[in-house]
PAFIDREN-184218 format. One record per residue: x, y, z of N, C-alpha, C, O in turn; residue in one letter. Coordinates in steps of 0.05 Angstrom, whole numbers, plus 32768, in hexadecimal, padded with zeros to 4 digits. Layout:
N
XYZXYZXYZXYZa;...
end
This chain:
328
80117FE880008000800080008012801980008024801B8010m;800D802C7FEE801E80447FEE801B80548008800680558014p;803180618010803080708029801A8085802A800E808B803Fp;8013809080137FFE80A580127FE3809A80197FD080AA801Es;7FDF807F80187FC58073801E7FC48066803A7FB0805A8041e;7FD9806A804A7FDA805D80647FCE806E807A7FDB8079808Br;7FB3807180787FA48080808C7F888073808D7F7F8068807Af;7F7A807680A47F5F806A80A67F4C807580917F4D808D808Ap;7F3C806380867F28806A80727F34807380577F2580808047e;7F4D806E80527F58807480377F4A806280237F3E804E802As;7F4D806980097F4280597FF47F4C803C7FF57F3D80297FF1r;7F6680397FFA7F71801E7FFB7F67800E80137F627FF68011s;7F64801C802A7F5A800E80427F3D8005803E7F367FEF8045m;7F2D801680327F11800E802D7F107FF780197EFF7FE5801Cv;7F217FF880057F217FE27FF07F287FC77FFC7F1E7FB37FF3w;7F387FC780117F417FAE801E7F2F7FA580347F377F958045h;7F177FB080357F037FA780497EEA7F9F803A7EDB7FB08030n;7EE57F8580387ECF7F7B80277EB77F7180387EA67F63802Dk;7EB67F7880517EA07F7080627E857F7C80597E857F92804Fa;7E707F6D805C7E557F7880557E487F6780407E567F5B802Fg;7E2E7F6780407E1E7F5A802B7E187F6F80167E107F85801Cs;7E1A7F677FFC7E167F7B7FE77E2F7F8C7FE57E457F817FE4g;7E2B7FA67FE47E427FB87FE37E517FB77FFD7E457FBB8012a;7E6C7FB27FFD7E7B7FB080167E787FCA80267E7A7FE0801Bp;7E737FC880407E717FDF80517E817FDB806B7E7A7FE68080d;7E967FCA806A7EA57FC480827EB27FDC808E7EB37FDE80A7g;7EBB7FEF807E7EC7800780897EB3801880997EBA802480ADh;7E9A801880907E868027809F7E7F801980B97E7C802680CDr;7E7E7FFF80B97E797FF080D17E8F7FF580E67E897FF980FEr;7EA87FF480DD7EBE7FF980F07EBC801580FC7EC180198114l;7EB5802880EB7EB2804480F67E9C8046810B7E9F8054811Fa;7E86803781077E718037811B7E7A802981357E758034814Bv;7E87801281327E918004814A7EA48016815A7EA280178173y;7EB58024814D7EC88035815B7EBA804D81687EBF8053817Fl;7EA7805981597E99807081647E898069817D7E858079818Fa;7E7F8050817E7E6F804781947E7F804181AD7E75804181C3d;7E99803B81A97EA8803081C07EC1803F81C87EC8804081E0n;7ED0804B81B57EEA805681BB7EEE807281B17EE0807B819Fl;7F02808081BD7F0D809881B17F26809081A27F38808381ADr;7F27809681887F3D808C81777F4C80A3816B7F4180B78162v;7F6780A1816B7F7880B5815F7F7880B381417F6C80A18136g;7F8580C681347F8380C881167F9680B581077F9280B280EFp;7FAA80A981147FBE809A81057FB3807E80FE7FA18074810As;7FC0807280EA7FB9805780E27FBF804380F87FB0803080FDl;7FD5804781067FDC8035811C7FC7803681327FC08021813Da;7FBE804D81387FA98050814D7F8F804381437F8080378153e;7F898046812A7F71803A811E7F73801B811F7F5F800E8126h;7F8A801081197F8E7FF3811A7F8A7FE981367F7C7FD5813Bv;7F977FF6814A7F947FED81657F777FEF816E7F6D7FDC817By;7F69800481677F4E800881707F3B7FF381647F2A7FE88173a;7F3D7FEE814B7F2B7FDA813E7F317FBE81497F1E7FAF814Dt;7F4A7FB8814D7F517F9D81587F497F9C81767F427F86817Fq;7F497FB281847F407FB3819F7F227FAC81A07F1A7F9B81B0f;7F127FB8818F7EF57FB3818F7EF07F9681887EDF7F898194v;7EFE7F8B81747EFB7F6F816D7F017F5D81857EF27F4B818Bq;7F177F6281927F207F5181A87F0C7F5281BF7F057F3D81CBa;7F027F6A81C67EEE7F6C81DB7ED47F5E81D47EC87F5181E5e;7ECB7F6181BB7EB37F5381B37EB67F3581B57EA47F2781BDa;7ECD7F2B81AC7ED17F0E81AD7ED47F0581CA7ECB7EEF81D1m;7EE07F1581DB7EE27F0D81F77EC67F0982047EC17EF58210r;7EB57F1D82007E9A7F1B820A7E8C7F0281FF7E7F7EF3820Ey;7E8D7EFF81E57E7E7EE981D87E877ECE81E17E777EBD81E9a;7EA17EC981E17EAB7EAE81E87EA87EA982067EA47E92820Dy;7EAB7EBD82167EA67EB982337E887EB182377E827E9F8247q;7E767EBE82297E5A7EB7822C7E537E9C82207E427E8E822Ad;7E617E94820A7E5D7E7982007E657E6582167E567E52821Bf;7E7C7E6982227E857E5782377E737E57824F7E6C7E43825Br;7E6A7E6F82567E587E72826E7E3F7E62826B7E357E57827Er;7E347E6082527E1B7E52824E7E1E7E3482497E0A7E268243r;7E367E29824D7E397E0C824D7E2B7E0082647E1E7DEB8262w;7E2C7E0D827B7E1D7E0782937E227DEA829D7E397DE1829Cq;7E0D7DDD82A77E117DC282B37E057DAD82A27DF67DB2828Fq;7E0C7D9482A87E017D7D82997DE37D7D829C7DD87D7F82B2s;7DD57D7A82867DB87D7B82867DAC7D9682817D947D98827Dg;7DBC7DAA82817DB27DC5827C7DC57DD5826A7DC97DED826Fs;7DD07DC882567DE37DD682447DD37DEA82337DBE7DE38228r;7DDE7E0282307DD17E16821F7DE17E1B82057DD57E2181F0a;7DFB7E1982077E0D7E1D81F07E227E0681F17E2E7E028206v;7E267DF881DB7E387DE281DB7E537DE781CF7E647DD581CDg;7E587E0081C67E727E0681BA7E707E1E81A77E5B7E2A81A5g;7E867E24819A7E877E3A81877E9B7E3481717EB07E288177a;7E967E3E81597EA87E3C81437EB67E5781407EA87E6B813El;7ED07E57813F7EDF7E70813C7EDE7E79811E7EE87E6A810Dv;7ED37E9081197ED37E9B80FD7EDD7EB880FE7ED07EC8810Cw;7EF27EBF80F07F017EAB80E27F1D7EAA80EE7F267EBE80F9q;7F2B7E9480EA7F457E9180F67F5A7EA380E97F687EB280F7l;7F5C7EA280CE7F727EB080C27F6A7EBA80A67F567EB2809Bn;7F7B7ECD809D7F777ED880827F8D7ECE80707FA47EC88078d;7F877ECC80567F9B7EC580427FA37EDD80317FB57EDC8021c;7F967EF480357F9C7F0D80277F9F7F24803B7F937F238050w;7FAF7F3880347FB27F4F80467F9A7F6180457F987F748035p;7F867F5C80567F6D7F6B80567F657F7280737F727F698086v;7F507F8280757F447F87808F7F2D7F7380927F1B7F728081t;7F2D7F6480A77F187F5080AB7F167F4880C87F247F5380D9s;7F047F3580CE7EFF7F2B80E97F127F1480F07F0E7F088105w;7F257F0D80DF7F377EF780E47F487EFD80FE7F4D7F148105a;7F4F7EE7810B7F607EE981237F7E7EEA811D7F8D7EF3812El;7F857EE281057FA17EE280FC7FA27EEF80E17F937EE880CFi;7FB57F0180DD7FB67F0F80C37FC57EFE80AF7FCF7EE880B5d;7FC77F0880967FD37EF880817FF07EF380847FFC7EE18078s;7FFE7F028095801A7EFE809B801E7EEB80B280357EE580BAa;80087EE080BE800B7ECD80D4800C7EDB80EF80137ECD8103g;80077EF580F180087F03810A7FED7F0281187FD87F09810Cv;7FEC7EF981317FD37EF781407FCA7F1381487FDB7F25814Ev;7FB07F1781497FA47F3081527F9C7F2E81707F9C7F17817Ak;7F957F43817D7F8D7F4281997F767F2E819E7F757F2181B3p;7F637F2B818B7F4D7F19818F7F567EFC81927F487EEC819Fa;7F6C7EF581867F777EDA81897F7B7ED481A77F737EBF81B1w;7F867EE781B57F8C7EE381D17F737EE381E37F717ED381F5h;7F607EF581DD7F487EF581ED7F387EDB81EA7F2D7ED181FDt;7F377ED081D17F297EB781CD7F387EA081DA7F2C7E8F81E7i;7F537EA081D77F627E8B81E47F5E7E8A82027F5B7E74820Er;7F5E7EA1820F7F5A7EA2822C7F3E7E9982337F3A7E8B8247r;7F2A7EA182237F0E7E9A82297F097E7C82257EF77E718232a;7F197E6F82147F157E52820F7F2A7E41821E7F2C7E298218l;7F387E4C82307F4B7E3C82407F3C7E2882517F247E2C8257a;7F487E1282597F3A7DFE82697F2C7E0A82827F167E018289p;7F397E1D828E7F2C7E2B82A57F2C7E49829E7F417E558299l;7F147E55829D7F127E7182967EFC7E7E82A87EEB7E7082B3a;7EFE7E9882AA7EEA7EA682BA7EE07EBF82AA7EEE7EC98298v;7EC97EC882B27EBE7EE082A67EB27EF182BC7EA57EE782CFa;7EB77F0B82BB7EAE7F1E82D07E9D7F3382C37EA57F3F82AFl;7E867F3882CF7E747F4D82C57E6B7F5D82DE7E647F5282F3r;7E6B7F7882DA7E637F8A82F07E467F9482EB7E3F7F9B82D5l;7E377F9483017E1D7FA183017E1C7FB483197E307FB68328q;7E067FC2831C7E047FD583327E057FC5834C7DF37FB58352a;7E1A7FCA835C7E1E7FBE83777E1F7F9F83767E187F92838Aq;7E297F9483607E2E7F7783607E417F7183497E447F808336s;7E4E7F5A834B7E5F7F4F83367E577F3283317E557F228343a;7E537F2C83187E4D7F1083107E667F0383077E757F0C82F5t;7E6C7EEC83137E847EDC830E7E7C7EC283017E6C7EB3830Cv;7E867EBC82EA7E827EA282DC7E9C7E9382DB7EB17E9E82D3a;7E9B7E7A82E47EB37E6982E37EAD7E5282D07E997E4482D3v;7EBE7E5082BB7EBA7E3B82A67ED17E2782A97EE87E2D82A3m;7ECA7E0E82B07EDE7DFA82B67ED97DE282A47EC57DD482A6n;7EED7DDC82937EEA7DC582817EF87DAC828C7EF87D97827Ea;7F037DAD82A47F117D9782AF7F027D8B82C77EEA7D8F82C9a;7F107D7D82D87F037D7182F07EFC7D8783037F067D9D8302v;7EEA7D8083167EE27D93832A7EFB7D9C833B7F0C7D8C8340a;7EFB7DB583427F117DBF83527F097DD783637EF77DE6835Cr;7F177DDA83797F137DF0838B7F247E0883827F3B7E04837Be;7F187E1F83837F257E3783797F227E4D838E7F0F7E4D839El;7F347E60838C7F327E79839C7F2F7E9083897F407E958378r;7F197E9F838C7F137EB6837B7F1A7ED0838A7F127ED483A1l;7F2A7EE1837D7F327EFA83897F277F1183787F2E7F138360l;7F167F2183847F0A7F3883757F157F5283807F137F578398l;7F207F62836E7F2A7F7D83757F1C7F9283647F197F8E834Cn;7F147FA883707F087FBE83627F187FD783657F207FDE837Bv;7F1F7FE4834E7F307FFB834F7F22801383427F1080118332f;7F2B802B834B7F248043833C7F35804483237F4980358321s;7F2E805683117F3E805882F87F5A806282FD7F6C805F82ECl;7F5E806E83147F798078831B7F898064832C7FA0806A8334r;7F7D804D83317F8C8037833E7F888034835C7F9580238368g;7F75804283687F70803F83847F5E802683887F498023837Bh;7F668015839A7F567FFD83A07F3E800483B17F41800F83C7c;7F267FFF83A77F0D800783B57EFF7FF083C27EEF7FF483D4l;7F057FD883BA7EF77FC183C67F077FA783C07F137FA583AAf;7F077F9583D37F137F7B83CF7F017F6583DB7EF47F6A83F0q;7F027F4E83CF7EF27F3783DA7F007F1D83D17F0C7F1C83BBa;7EFE7F0983E17F087EEE83DB7EF37EDA83E07EE37EDC83F3a;7EF27EC683CF7EDE7EB183D17EE97E9683C87EF57E9483B2l;7EE67E8183D97EED7E6683D17ED47E5983C57EBF7E5B83D0d;7ED87E4B83AF7EC17E3F83A17ECA7E2583947EE27E208390t;7EB77E14838E7EBB7DFB83807EB27DFE83637E9B7E05835El;7EC47DFA83507EBD7DFB83347EB57DDF832B7EC67DCD832Ba;7E9C7DDA83247E947DBF831C7EA27DB583047EAC7DC582F3p;7EA47D9B83017EB27D8F82EA7EA27D9482D07E8A7D9182D0a;7EB07D9B82BA7EA47D9E82A07E8A7DAE82A17E757DA68298n;7E8C7DC682AD7E747DD682B17E7C7DF382B47E937DFA82B8a;7E687E0482B27E6B7E2082B87E587E2782CF7E427E1C82D1s;7E617E3982E07E517E4182F77E537E5F82FB7E677E6B82F4s;7E3E7E6A83077E3E7E87830B7E357E8D83287E277E7E8335e;7E3F7EA483317E367EAE834B7E397ECD834B7E497ED8833Cq;7E297ED9835C7E297EF6835E7E367EFE83787E2F7EF3838Ds;7E487F1283777E557F1C838E7E4B7F3983937E4B7F498381l;7E437F3F83AC7E3A7F5B83B27E517F6E83B27E677F6883BAp;7E4C7F8683A87E5F7F9C83A87E537FB583B57E3A7FB883B4l;7E637FC583C17E597FDF83CB7E527FF183B37E597FEC839Cp;7E45800783B97E40801B83A57E58802D83A27E62803883B5e;7E61803183897E78804283847E6F805C83787E5C805E8369f;7E7E8071837F7E76808C83757E868094835D7E8580AB8354s;7E95808283517EA68088833A7EA8806F83297EA280598332e;7EB0807183107EB4805A82FF7EC98047830A7EDD80518315p;7EC5802E83087ED8801A83137EE0800582FF7ED2800082EBv;7EF67FF883057EFF7FE182F67F027FCA830A7F0C7FCE8320v;7EF87FB383027EFA7F9C83147F0B7F8683077F0A7F8282EFa;7F1A7F7883187F2B7F62830F7F247F49831F7F237F4B8338e;7F217F3383127F1C7F19831F7F347F0783197F3A7F028302l;7F417EFE832E7F577EEC832B7F4F7ED183377F427ED0834Cr;7F577EBB832A7F507EA083337F6A7E92833B7F7C7E8F832Av;7F6B7E8983537F837E7B835D7F7C7E5F83657F647E588369l;7F907E4E83677F8C7E3483737F857E3883907F897E4D839Cg;7F797E23839C7F707E2683B77F867E2B83CB7F817E3583E1i;7F9F7E2583C37FB67E2B83D47FBD7E4883D37FCE7E5283E3d;7FB17E5783C07FB57E7483BF7FCE7E7D83B07FD47E9583B1g;7FDC7E6A83A47FF67E7283977FF37E7683797FF77E8C836Fd;7FED7E61836A7FED7E62834D7FD57E7083427FBE7E69834Aa;7FD97E8483307FC27E9083237FBA7E80830B7FCB7E7882FBe;7FA07E7A83097F967E6882F47F877E7782DE7F877E6E82C7l;7F7B7E8D82E47F6B7E9D82D07F657EB882DC7F687EBC82F4a;7F5E7ECA82CA7F557EE582D47F447EF282BE7F457EEA82A7r;7F347F0682C77F247F1682B47F1F7F3182C17F217F3382D9d;7F1A7F4482B07F157F6082BA7EFB7F6B82AF7EF37F638299c;7EEF7F7C82BD7ED67F8A82B47EDC7FA882B67EE57FB282CAa;7ED57FB682A07EDC7FD3829D7EC27FE382997EAE7FD8828Fw;7EC37FFC82A07EAC800E829A7EAA8013827C7EBE801A826Fp;7E93801082717E8F801382547E778025824E7E668028825Fe;7E76803182367E8B803082217EA5803D822A7EA580518239p;7EBA8033821F7ED5803D82277ED8805A82217EE78068822Ff;7ECB8064820C7ED0808082037EC7809482187ED080AB8216k;7EB7808C822B7EAD809F823F7EC180A282567EBC80B28269f;7ED7809382567EE88093826D7F05809782647F0C8092824Dh;7F16809F82777F3380A482727F43808E82807F40808A8298a;7F54808182717F64806B827C7F828071827A7F92805E8279f;7F89808A82787FA5809182737FB68093828C7FCE8099828Ba;7FAA808E82A37FB9809282BC7FCE807D82C17FE2808282CFa;7FCB806582B67FDD804F82BB7FF9805482B17FFD805F829Ba;800D804D82C08029804F82B88036803382BC803D802C82D2r;8037802482A68041800882A98060800782AC806E801982A4p;80697FF182B780857FEB82BB808A7FD082AD807B7FBD82B0t;80A07FCF829E80A77FB6829080C37FAE829980D67FBE829Af;80C67F94829E80E17F8982A680E37F6D829B80D17F5D829Fr;80FA7F67828E80FF7F4C828481107F3D829781257F4782A0r;81087F25829D81187F1382AD811B7EF9829E810A7EE782A0d;81307EF6828F81347EDF827E811F7EDF8268811E7EF18257g;810F7EC9826780FB7EC6825280DF7ECE825C80CB7EC68251a;80DE7EDF827180C57EE8827C80C57F07827D80D87F138286t;80AF7F12827480AA7F2F827680987F34828D80817F2A828El;80A17F4582A080917F4C82B880847F6882B280927F7B82ABh;806A7F6A82B6805C7F8382B1804C7F8A82CA803E7F7982D5i;804E7FA382D2803E7FAD82E880347FC982E1803F7FD682CEs;80207FD382EF80157FED82EA800A7FF9830480037FEA8316a;80098013830680008020831E7FE28028831C7FD78032832Fd;7FD6802383057FB9802883017FAF801582EB7FC0800A82DDa;7F95801082E97F8B7FFD82D57F94800382B97F91801A82B0p;7F9F7FEF82AB7FA97FF282907F9A7FDE827E7F9A7FC68284l;7F8C7FE8826A7F7B7FD8825A7F877FD2823E7F917FE38230k;7F857FB882367F8C7FB0821B7FA97FB582147FAF7FC081FFg;7FBC7FAD82257FD87FB182207FE17F9E820A7FDF7F86820Cl;7FEC7FAB81F47FF57F9C81DD80137F9F81DB801D7FB681DBw;80227F8881D9803F7F8881D9804A7F8081BE803F7F6E81B1l;80607F8C81B6806D7F85819D808B7F8881A080957F9A81AEe;809A7F75819480B77F77819380C07F65817C80B67F4F8179a;80D27F6F816C80DB7F60815480E87F45815C80F97F44816Da;80DE7F30814F80E97F15815480E07F08816E80EA7EF38174g;80CE7F15817D80C57F0A819680A77F03819580977F13818At;80A07EEC819F80847EE481A1807D7EE481BF808B7EDA81CFh;80667EF081C5805D7EF381E180497EDD81E780367ED881D9f;804E7ECF81FE803C7EBA820680207EC3820D800E7EB3820Cg;801D7EDC821380027EE8821780047F05820E801A7F11820Dd;7FEE7F1182067FEE7F2C81FC7FD27F3781FE7FBF7F298204n;7FCF7F5181F87FB67F5F81FC7FAB7F5982187F957F4D821Af;7FB97F61822C7FB27F5B82477FAB7F7482577FB27F8A824Fi;7F9C7F70826D7F967F85827F7FA87F8282977FAE7F6C82A1d;7FB27F9982A27FC47F9982B87FB87FAA82CF7FB07FC182CAv;7FB87F9F82E77FAC7FAD82FE7FC27FB383127FD67FA58313m;7FBE7FC783247FD17FCC83397FD57FB4834B7FC17FA68351p;7FED7FAF83547FF47F9A83667FED7F7E835C7FEA7F6B836Bd;7FEA7F7B83427FE57F6183357FF57F5F831B7FEA7F618305a;80107F5D831E80217F5D8306801B7F4582F480117F3182FDp;80217F4982DB801E7F3482C680397F2A82BD804C7F3A82BCr;803B7F1182B880537F0582AE804D7EF98293803A7EE98290c;805C7F00827F80587EF7826380717EE9825A80877EF4825Bv;806E7ED1824F80857EC28245808E7ECD822B807E7ED5821Aa;80A87ECE822780B47ED8820E80C07EC181FF80CF7EB1820Al;80B97EBF81E580C47EAA81D480D37EB781BD80CB7ECC81B3h;80E97EAB81B580F97EB6819F810E7EC981AA811C7EC381BDg;81117EE0819D81267EF381A481207EFE81C081097F0181C8a;81367F0581CE81347F1281E881367F3081E4814B7F3B81E0s;811F7F3E81E5811F7F5B81DE812C7F6C81F481297F66820Bp;81397F8181EB81437F9581FE812E7FAB820281307FBA8216q;811B7FAD81F081067FC081F280ED7FB581E580EF7FA281D5s;80D67FBF81EC80BD7FB781E080AD7FD081D880B27FE681E2i;809B7FCD81C680887FE281BE806D7FDA81C980647FC381C5r;80607FEC81D780477FE681E480337FFB81DF803A801381DCw;801A7FF481DF8004800681DF7FED7FFB81EF7FEC7FE381F3t;7FDB800C81F87FC4800482087FAE801982047FB3802D81F8a;7F978013820F7F818026820D7F89804182197F9180428230l;7F868056820A7F8D807282127FAB807682157FB480898221d;7FBB8063820B7FD88066820C7FE3806281EF7FE1804C81E5h;7FEE807681E37FF9807381C88011806081C8801E805C81DDp;8017805481B1802D804281AE8047805081B7804D806681AFa;8058804281C78071804C81D08084803681D7807B801F81DAq;809D803C81D980B2802881DE80B9802881FC80B8803D8209d;80BF8010820680C9800E822180E17FFC822180E17FE68217a;80F78006822E810F7FF68230810C7FE4824881077FED825Eh;81117FCA8244810C7FB7825981227FB9826E813A7FBD8268l;811A7FB78287812D7FB9829D81307FD582A8813B7FD982BDg;81257FE982998125800582A38109800C82AB80F88012829Ae;8104800D82C580E9801282CF80E1802E82C980EF804182D0r;80C9803082BD80BE804B82B980B3805682D480B3806F82D8r;80AB804482E580A3804C830080A380338311809A801E8309q;80AE8036832980AE801F833B8094801F834B8090802F835Dd;8082800D83438068800D835080677FFE836980547FFE8378t;807D7FEF836F807E7FDF8387806C7FC7838680667FBA839Ag;80647FBF836E80537FA8836A80627F8E8370807A7F8C836As;80557F7A837B80627F60838080687F528366805E7F598351p;807A7F3E836880807F2E835180687F1D834980567F1A8359e;80697F13833180537F02832780527EE9833880667EDE8340c;80397EDF833D80367EC6834B80407EAF833A80407EB28321p;80487E99834680517E828335803B7E78832380247E77832Bp;80437E71830A802F7E6882F7802A7E4A82FC803C7E3B8300a;80117E4382FA800A7E2682FC800F7E1982E180137E2682CDs;800F7DFE82E180127DF082C87FFC7DF682B580017DF7829Dg;7FE47DFB82BF7FCE7E0282AD7FD27E1D82A17FCC7E218289e;7FDD7E3082B07FE27E4B82A57FF87E4982907FF67E57827Be;800C7E38829580217E36828180167E2B8267801D7E358251e;80047E1782697FF87E0C82507FE67E2082437FE67E22822Ar;7FD77E2F82537FC37E4182477FCD7E5B823D7FC27E67822Bg;7FE47E65824A7FED7E80824380097E818237800E7E908224r;801B7E70824280377E74823B80417E5D822A80547E4F8232h;80347E588213803D7E44820280417E4F81E6803C7E6781E1h;804A7E3E81D480517E4781B9803A7E4581A5803E7E48818Dd;80217E3E81AF800B7E3A819D80057E52818C7FFE7E4F8174l;80077E6A819780017E82818880107E83816E80047E858158d;802A7E82816F80397E86815780397E6D8145803A7E70812Dr;80367E55815180357E3D8141801C7E3C812F801E7E388117t;80057E3F813C7FEC7E3E812D7FEB7E5581197FE27E518102v;7FF47E6D81217FF37E84810F80047E7F80F67FFB7E8480E0a;801C7E7580FA802D7E7080E380237E5A80D180247E5D80B8a;80187E4580DD800E7E2F80CD7FF57E3880BD7FF27E3280A5q;7FE47E4780CA7FCB7E5080BD7FD27E6380A57FC67E618090a;7FE67E7480AA7FED7E8780947FF97E78807C7FF47E7F8065a;800A7E64808280167E55806D80027E44805C80037E448044r;7FF07E37806B7FDE7E24805D7FC87E32804E7FBB7E27803Dt;7FC17E4B80557FAA7E59804A7FB27E6980317FA07E718022s;7FCC7E6F802D7FD37E7F80167FD07E6F7FFC7FD97E587FFBr;7FC47E7B7FE87FC17E6C7FCF7FDC7E687FC17FDD7E5C7FACp;
end
């Protein structure tokens, strides 16, 4: 594409979006989705992040709710879902999870997490939080940790609950919350009953996102061997990581205060990364040089299930295979 056409809604960009019945109107649909949900900057890079953000969030909600409706034996409401579409064979704008070059989009990660053997979904209502636990394995005891933060990172509420996740089932429960006088972000972490290994997590944010400011967070990045440690002093939404020659075991993640994230690094060991997040323009961070010492604890040890679900090579293997086999 010529440099003069590399901006949102250019003639070339519109031509490469064939969504719609009859006359293609995919570019108009994307404009509506963005206007309904986000504040978007003028650059093509900001447009790409925003459209992929909307896709990822839509897929997160959808696949979590598919899993939630699996329910119990004798009362199944949804028996599964077909992913459409996995990959593209041409350089176009589409709903594919993997582009024609074999690069996974944020939606790949949200679907992967929602379809992990053990997954959770968190939804906020007035003075309550609905927690759904989706367990595809044997019955197990879990510890649920719920934290509620202001947008500037102040912890407003905490709760812990031990529960039994039935085998091959989804279960829901409602947790009471106090009334808050400001917009809040909630994080649900699922630990083993011993309280050490983190097994799953999910976050609930005030929406539509365009009505709120999320620029307060100041993340810290540190590399320790093949692991990237990430912490933040305020809620950080949709963190997307990039580095040449490096594949990230997890991506498009949310980061909360006092709950650092650990991401496995595969391939090259980067000295710096490029990152962007909601209300944060793309920027570079040199690893090992803290932008701010938040005092956050180290990441909890990963369980074997977390290693299989988050820190494996499936992302790049499937993406590369799909790109190779689909090209004419």
